[in-house]
C-alpha positions in Angstrom: 125.7 172.9 92.2 122.8 172.6 94.6 119.8 170.5 93.4 121.6 168.0 91.3 123.0 164.5 91.9 126.2 163.2 90.1 125.3 159.8 88.7 128.8 159.1 87.3 132.1 160.8 86.5 135.0 159.8 84.3 138.3 161.3 83.3 138.0 162.3 79.6 141.4 164.0 79.1 144.3 165.5 81.1 142.2 168.7 81.5 138.5 167.6 81.7 136.1 165.1 83.3 132.6 164.2 82.1 129.7 163.8 84.5 126.3 162.4 84.2 123.9 164.4 86.4 120.3 164.3 87.4 118.5 167.4 88.5 116.5 166.7 91.7 113.5 169.0 91.0 112.8 167.8 87.5 114.5 164.4 87.3 116.1 165.4 84.0 119.4 163.6 83.3 122.1 165.3 81.3 125.9 165.5 80.9 128.4 168.1 81.9 132.1 168.8 81.4 134.2 169.9 84.4 137.8 171.0 84.7 140.0 168.2 86.1 142.0 170.3 88.5 139.2 172.4 90.1 136.0 170.4 89.4 134.4 173.6 88.1 131.7 172.9 85.5 132.6 174.5 82.2 129.7 173.2 80.1 126.3 171.7 81.2 123.1 170.6 79.8 124.7 168.4 77.2 122.5 165.7 75.6 124.7 162.7 75.9 128.2 161.5 76.6 129.3 161.7 72.9 128.4 165.4 72.8 130.4 166.0 76.0 133.4 164.2 74.5 133.1 166.2 71.2 133.2 169.4 73.3 136.4 168.2 75.1 138.1 167.2 71.8 137.3 170.6 70.4 138.9 172.5 73.3 141.9 170.2 73.4 142.4 170.7 69.6 142.2 174.5 70.1 144.7 174.3 72.9 147.2 172.4 70.7 146.9 175.0 67.9 147.6 177.9 70.2 151.2 178.7 71.0 151.6 177.7 74.7 148.0 176.3 74.8 145.0 177.6 76.6 145.6 179.3 79.9 145.8 176.6 82.7 145.7 173.7 80.2 148.1 170.8 80.4 149.4 170.3 76.9 148.5 167.0 75.4 149.6 165.5 72.0 
């Protein structure tokens, strides 16, 4: 995304990474979740790392409950 700087990134699961980003125009710092395989941002504007990790745990739990998991997800236990 244009106009933002990635301050840090870490692998959070087999399917997602979390990033801390700063928006260049406003200087606002927030967190986002991106798909591991494509780097596509799937959630942004999250307040802190814990909120981003809760988001990921929720999607991973949903994927485990669905027969065959979410489309494109690597199944984790």
